[in-house]
A tleap script that builds the chain and sets N, CA, C and O, in Angstrom:
source leaprc.protein.ff14SB
mol = sequence {
  NMET LEU ILE ALA SER ARG ASP ALA VAL ILE
  GLY PRO HIE GLU ARG ALA LEU TRP SER SER
  THR GLU SER GLY LYS GLU LEU ARG PRO ASP
  GLY ASP TYR ILE LEU GLY HIE LEU MET TYR
  GLY LYS GLY ALA ALA GLY LEU PRO SER PRO
  ILE ASP ARG ILE ALA LEU ASP PRO PHE ASP
  PRO GLN PHE GLY PRO ALA ALA ALA GLY CPRO
}
set mol.1.N position { -9.954 4.609 2.720 }
set mol.1.CA position { -8.842 5.071 3.068 }
set mol.1.C position { -9.168 6.608 3.520 }
set mol.1.O position { -9.773 7.402 2.799 }
set mol.2.N position { -8.703 6.885 4.743 }
set mol.2.CA position { -8.917 8.213 5.250 }
set mol.2.C position { -7.663 8.947 5.288 }
set mol.2.O position { -6.600 8.350 5.461 }
set mol.3.N position { -7.735 10.430 5.109 }
set mol.3.CA position { -6.640 11.159 5.271 }
set mol.3.C position { -6.996 11.939 6.530 }
set mol.3.O position { -8.028 12.610 6.530 }
set mol.4.N position { -6.225 11.894 7.581 }
set mol.4.CA position { -6.511 12.579 8.948 }
set mol.4.C position { -5.418 13.323 9.578 }
set mol.4.O position { -4.242 13.094 9.293 }
set mol.5.N position { -5.817 14.305 10.520 }
set mol.5.CA position { -4.666 14.842 11.160 }
set mol.5.C position { -4.303 13.845 12.214 }
set mol.5.O position { -5.076 12.962 12.585 }
set mol.6.N position { -3.040 14.033 12.700 }
set mol.6.CA position { -2.459 13.108 13.821 }
set mol.6.C position { -3.230 13.124 14.933 }
set mol.6.O position { -3.183 12.163 15.701 }
set mol.7.N position { -4.043 14.196 15.183 }
set mol.7.CA position { -4.644 14.110 16.728 }
set mol.7.C position { -6.056 13.794 16.455 }
set mol.7.O position { -6.858 14.126 17.328 }
set mol.8.N position { -6.556 13.142 15.270 }
set mol.8.CA position { -7.874 12.679 15.268 }
set mol.8.C position { -8.114 11.462 15.868 }
set mol.8.O position { -7.175 10.669 15.928 }
set mol.9.N position { -9.109 11.178 16.290 }
set mol.9.CA position { -9.490 9.806 17.035 }
set mol.9.C position { -9.232 8.569 16.107 }
set mol.9.O position { -9.555 8.569 14.919 }
set mol.10.N position { -8.648 7.553 16.716 }
set mol.10.CA position { -8.431 6.474 15.834 }
set mol.10.C position { -9.774 5.765 16.027 }
set mol.10.O position { -10.266 5.644 17.149 }
set mol.11.N position { -10.421 5.253 14.807 }
set mol.11.CA position { -11.493 4.440 14.721 }
set mol.11.C position { -11.437 3.001 15.256 }
set mol.11.O position { -10.331 2.493 15.439 }
set mol.12.N position { -12.451 2.380 15.494 }
set mol.12.CA position { -12.422 0.921 15.937 }
set mol.12.C position { -11.909 0.003 14.865 }
set mol.12.O position { -11.433 -1.061 15.258 }
set mol.13.N position { -11.929 0.232 13.629 }
set mol.13.CA position { -11.339 -0.564 12.484 }
set mol.13.C position { -10.086 -0.169 11.982 }
set mol.13.O position { -9.655 -0.805 11.020 }
set mol.14.N position { -9.424 0.742 12.434 }
set mol.14.CA position { -8.231 1.118 11.998 }
set mol.14.C position { -7.082 0.390 12.559 }
set mol.14.O position { -6.790 0.385 13.754 }
set mol.15.N position { -6.307 -0.360 11.417 }
set mol.15.CA position { -5.290 -1.454 12.047 }
set mol.15.C position { -3.916 -0.846 11.594 }
set mol.15.O position { -2.926 -1.483 11.953 }
set mol.16.N position { -3.732 0.174 10.935 }
set mol.16.CA position { -2.395 0.697 10.616 }
set mol.16.C position { -2.441 2.232 10.354 }
set mol.16.O position { -3.538 2.713 10.071 }
set mol.17.N position { -1.564 2.887 10.409 }
set mol.17.CA position { -1.309 4.395 10.158 }
set mol.17.C position { -0.106 4.548 9.521 }
set mol.17.O position { 0.904 3.953 9.897 }
set mol.18.N position { -0.134 5.400 8.461 }
set mol.18.CA position { 1.000 5.835 7.869 }
set mol.18.C position { 1.072 7.370 7.996 }
set mol.18.O position { 0.178 8.073 7.524 }
set mol.19.N position { 2.160 7.897 8.649 }
set mol.19.CA position { 2.322 9.226 9.084 }
set mol.19.C position { 3.417 9.967 8.214 }
set mol.19.O position { 4.499 9.457 7.923 }
set mol.20.N position { 2.970 11.341 7.801 }
set mol.20.CA position { 3.823 11.966 7.158 }
set mol.20.C position { 4.288 13.026 7.933 }
set mol.20.O position { 3.536 13.740 8.596 }
set mol.21.N position { 5.753 13.184 7.868 }
set mol.21.CA position { 6.447 14.008 8.815 }
set mol.21.C position { 6.257 15.418 8.099 }
set mol.21.O position { 6.367 16.375 8.866 }
set mol.22.N position { 6.020 15.686 6.912 }
set mol.22.CA position { 5.982 16.849 6.142 }
set mol.22.C position { 4.642 17.628 6.397 }
set mol.22.O position { 4.572 18.818 6.702 }
set mol.23.N position { 3.546 16.726 6.214 }
set mol.23.CA position { 2.320 17.506 6.273 }
set mol.23.C position { 1.412 17.301 7.741 }
set mol.23.O position { 0.310 17.806 7.956 }
set mol.24.N position { 2.117 16.507 8.586 }
set mol.24.CA position { 1.469 16.172 9.711 }
set mol.24.C position { 0.020 15.555 9.662 }
set mol.24.O position { -0.782 15.685 10.586 }
set mol.25.N position { -0.255 14.826 8.419 }
set mol.25.CA position { -1.243 13.932 8.270 }
set mol.25.C position { -0.962 12.540 8.237 }
set mol.25.O position { 0.178 12.102 8.081 }
set mol.26.N position { -2.052 11.780 8.391 }
set mol.26.CA position { -1.956 10.296 8.390 }
set mol.26.C position { -2.837 9.551 7.497 }
set mol.26.O position { -4.046 9.773 7.551 }
set mol.27.N position { -2.329 8.628 6.620 }
set mol.27.CA position { -3.208 7.919 5.807 }
set mol.27.C position { -3.621 6.719 6.805 }
set mol.27.O position { -2.795 6.161 7.528 }
set mol.28.N position { -5.080 6.363 6.760 }
set mol.28.CA position { -5.525 5.402 7.553 }
set mol.28.C position { -6.548 4.515 6.747 }
set mol.28.O position { -7.593 4.943 6.256 }
set mol.29.N position { -6.090 3.205 6.682 }
set mol.29.CA position { -7.146 2.244 5.952 }
set mol.29.C position { -8.263 2.185 7.033 }
set mol.29.O position { -7.927 1.978 8.199 }
set mol.30.N position { -9.597 2.360 6.708 }
set mol.30.CA position { -10.546 2.349 7.547 }
set mol.30.C position { -11.641 1.590 7.038 }
set mol.30.O position { -12.167 1.971 5.992 }
set mol.31.N position { -12.103 0.478 7.676 }
set mol.31.CA position { -13.147 -0.300 7.189 }
set mol.31.C position { -13.416 -1.432 8.136 }
set mol.31.O position { -12.662 -1.654 9.083 }
set mol.32.N position { -14.496 -2.157 7.884 }
set mol.32.CA position { -14.605 -3.253 8.836 }
set mol.32.C position { -13.972 -4.571 8.423 }
set mol.32.O position { -14.159 -5.621 9.037 }
set mol.33.N position { -13.178 -4.442 7.295 }
set mol.33.CA position { -12.286 -5.615 6.811 }
set mol.33.C position { -10.986 -5.661 7.678 }
set mol.33.O position { -10.670 -4.733 8.423 }
set mol.34.N position { -10.370 -6.626 7.552 }
set mol.34.CA position { -9.055 -6.802 8.362 }
set mol.34.C position { -7.953 -6.604 7.387 }
set mol.34.O position { -7.953 -7.216 6.319 }
set mol.35.N position { -7.017 -5.773 7.716 }
set mol.35.CA position { -5.857 -5.504 6.850 }
set mol.35.C position { -5.006 -6.801 7.069 }
set mol.35.O position { -4.659 -7.095 8.213 }
set mol.36.N position { -4.666 -7.578 6.008 }
set mol.36.CA position { -4.174 -8.881 6.134 }
set mol.36.C position { -2.751 -8.664 6.349 }
set mol.36.O position { -2.210 -9.442 7.135 }
set mol.37.N position { -1.987 -7.698 5.770 }
set mol.37.CA position { -0.439 -7.811 5.853 }
set mol.37.C position { 0.160 -6.488 5.606 }
set mol.37.O position { -0.194 -5.839 4.622 }
set mol.38.N position { 1.025 -6.053 6.414 }
set mol.38.CA position { 1.571 -4.843 6.093 }
set mol.38.C position { 3.191 -5.008 6.252 }
set mol.38.O position { 3.740 -5.559 7.206 }
set mol.39.N position { 3.810 -4.450 5.183 }
set mol.39.CA position { 5.318 -4.854 5.109 }
set mol.39.C position { 6.121 -3.657 4.656 }
set mol.39.O position { 5.635 -2.894 3.821 }
set mol.40.N position { 7.339 -3.446 5.169 }
set mol.40.CA position { 8.087 -2.403 4.617 }
set mol.40.C position { 9.334 -2.930 4.000 }
set mol.40.O position { 10.027 -3.674 4.694 }
set mol.41.N position { 9.714 -2.642 2.784 }
set mol.41.CA position { 10.789 -3.307 2.084 }
set mol.41.C position { 11.582 -2.208 1.536 }
set mol.41.O position { 11.033 -1.357 0.838 }
set mol.42.N position { 12.925 -2.158 1.817 }
set mol.42.CA position { 13.880 -1.289 1.068 }
set mol.42.C position { 13.877 -1.596 -0.328 }
set mol.42.O position { 13.883 -2.749 -0.760 }
set mol.43.N position { 13.867 -0.548 -1.045 }
set mol.43.CA position { 14.108 -0.785 -2.489 }
set mol.43.C position { 14.323 0.532 -3.268 }
set mol.43.O position { 14.336 1.624 -2.700 }
set mol.44.N position { 14.485 0.379 -4.553 }
set mol.44.CA position { 14.812 1.627 -5.420 }
set mol.44.C position { 13.399 2.155 -5.681 }
set mol.44.O position { 12.458 1.961 -4.911 }
set mol.45.N position { 13.335 2.763 -6.702 }
set mol.45.CA position { 11.890 3.464 -7.141 }
set mol.45.C position { 11.002 2.318 -7.723 }
set mol.45.O position { 9.795 2.540 -7.816 }
set mol.46.N position { 11.454 1.221 -8.087 }
set mol.46.CA position { 10.411 0.185 -8.488 }
set mol.46.C position { 10.032 -0.653 -7.407 }
set mol.46.O position { 10.244 -0.320 -6.241 }
set mol.47.N position { 9.433 -1.825 -7.753 }
set mol.47.CA position { 8.853 -2.642 -6.630 }
set mol.47.C position { 9.906 -3.169 -5.725 }
set mol.47.O position { 11.004 -3.541 -6.139 }
set mol.48.N position { 9.528 -3.193 -4.422 }
set mol.48.CA position { 10.505 -3.947 -3.385 }
set mol.48.C position { 10.659 -5.377 -3.729 }
set mol.48.O position { 9.752 -6.034 -4.239 }
set mol.49.N position { 11.767 -5.820 -3.454 }
set mol.49.CA position { 12.026 -7.318 -3.889 }
set mol.49.C position { 11.048 -8.388 -3.401 }
set mol.49.O position { 10.817 -9.339 -4.148 }
set mol.50.N position { 10.479 -8.309 -2.252 }
set mol.50.CA position { 9.507 -9.220 -1.896 }
set mol.50.C position { 8.213 -9.526 -2.861 }
set mol.50.O position { 7.599 -10.593 -2.841 }
set mol.51.N position { 7.919 -8.462 -3.669 }
set mol.51.CA position { 6.706 -8.454 -4.530 }
set mol.51.C position { 6.996 -8.042 -5.897 }
set mol.51.O position { 6.086 -7.538 -6.555 }
set mol.52.N position { 8.253 -8.207 -6.448 }
set mol.52.CA position { 8.665 -7.775 -7.765 }
set mol.52.C position { 8.353 -8.744 -8.741 }
set mol.52.O position { 8.610 -8.529 -9.926 }
set mol.53.N position { 7.726 -9.986 -8.286 }
set mol.53.CA position { 7.415 -11.012 -9.115 }
set mol.53.C position { 5.811 -11.078 -9.366 }
set mol.53.O position { 5.292 -11.981 -10.022 }
set mol.54.N position { 5.206 -10.185 -8.862 }
set mol.54.CA position { 3.725 -10.230 -8.911 }
set mol.54.C position { 3.345 -9.855 -10.506 }
set mol.54.O position { 3.790 -8.826 -11.017 }
set mol.55.N position { 2.632 -10.624 -11.115 }
set mol.55.CA position { 2.161 -10.294 -12.374 }
set mol.55.C position { 1.319 -8.963 -12.592 }
set mol.55.O position { 0.502 -8.542 -11.772 }
set mol.56.N position { 1.635 -8.337 -13.844 }
set mol.56.CA position { 0.928 -7.266 -14.220 }
set mol.56.C position { -0.616 -7.354 -14.225 }
set mol.56.O position { -1.061 -8.501 -14.275 }
set mol.57.N position { -1.463 -6.394 -14.185 }
set mol.57.CA position { -2.751 -6.403 -14.200 }
set mol.57.C position { -3.153 -6.620 -15.630 }
set mol.57.O position { -2.584 -6.006 -16.533 }
set mol.58.N position { -4.166 -7.521 -15.871 }
set mol.58.CA position { -4.671 -7.829 -17.228 }
set mol.58.C position { -5.052 -6.506 -18.011 }
set mol.58.O position { -5.049 -6.498 -19.242 }
set mol.59.N position { -5.392 -5.341 -17.233 }
set mol.59.CA position { -5.809 -4.181 -17.908 }
set mol.59.C position { -4.589 -3.282 -18.173 }
set mol.59.O position { -4.749 -2.225 -18.782 }
set mol.60.N position { -3.385 -3.661 -17.740 }
set mol.60.CA position { -2.302 -2.990 -17.954 }
set mol.60.C position { -1.805 -2.891 -19.531 }
set mol.60.O position { -1.721 -3.967 -20.124 }
set mol.61.N position { -1.474 -1.706 -20.242 }
set mol.61.CA position { -1.000 -1.913 -21.561 }
set mol.61.C position { 0.117 -2.731 -21.963 }
set mol.61.O position { 0.319 -3.063 -23.131 }
set mol.62.N position { 0.893 -3.076 -20.910 }
set mol.62.CA position { 1.973 -3.881 -21.113 }
set mol.62.C position { 1.778 -5.308 -20.927 }
set mol.62.O position { 2.690 -6.080 -21.224 }
set mol.63.N position { 0.486 -5.803 -20.384 }
set mol.63.CA position { 0.293 -7.005 -20.317 }
set mol.63.C position { 0.201 -7.964 -21.437 }
set mol.63.O position { -0.373 -7.624 -22.471 }
set mol.64.N position { 0.753 -9.198 -21.301 }
set mol.64.CA position { 0.805 -10.071 -22.339 }
set mol.64.C position { 1.856 -11.354 -22.076 }
set mol.64.O position { 2.491 -11.449 -21.025 }
set mol.65.N position { 1.934 -12.123 -22.939 }
set mol.65.CA position { 2.831 -13.222 -22.834 }
set mol.65.C position { 4.298 -12.872 -22.427 }
set mol.65.O position { 4.910 -13.464 -21.539 }
set mol.66.N position { 4.783 -11.863 -23.160 }
set mol.66.CA position { 6.123 -11.505 -22.877 }
set mol.66.C position { 6.374 -10.812 -21.461 }
set mol.66.O position { 7.500 -10.800 -20.965 }
set mol.67.N position { 5.359 -10.284 -20.889 }
set mol.67.CA position { 5.614 -9.737 -19.472 }
set mol.67.C position { 5.437 -10.736 -18.486 }
set mol.67.O position { 5.555 -10.485 -17.287 }
set mol.68.N position { 5.153 -11.878 -18.940 }
set mol.68.CA position { 5.070 -13.051 -17.771 }
set mol.68.C position { 6.510 -13.575 -17.345 }
set mol.68.O position { 6.682 -14.202 -16.300 }
set mol.69.N position { 7.532 -13.268 -18.241 }
set mol.69.CA position { 8.802 -13.875 -17.929 }
set mol.69.C position { 8.984 -15.206 -18.174 }
set mol.69.O position { 8.094 -15.854 -18.723 }
set mol.70.N position { 10.246 -15.810 -17.768 }
set mol.70.CA position { 10.443 -17.106 -18.165 }
set mol.70.C position { 9.654 -18.134 -17.416 }
set mol.70.O position { 9.765 -19.326 -17.701 }
savepdb mol mol.pdb
quit
């Protein structure tokens, strides 16, 4: 990931740009991999509904059978 100014040259492997209107900077995933999917989902402070069922990371302190849900 790169943090760059908006007028910086876009590299050959950059597939998406996230712009900040406050700082004038952009967050750019840069690498020779392909960014598989980019999605915007409205939601509260928690996870957006399309991904709210993704399991916790095994290294998360709250990970366990109870966190898996029904």
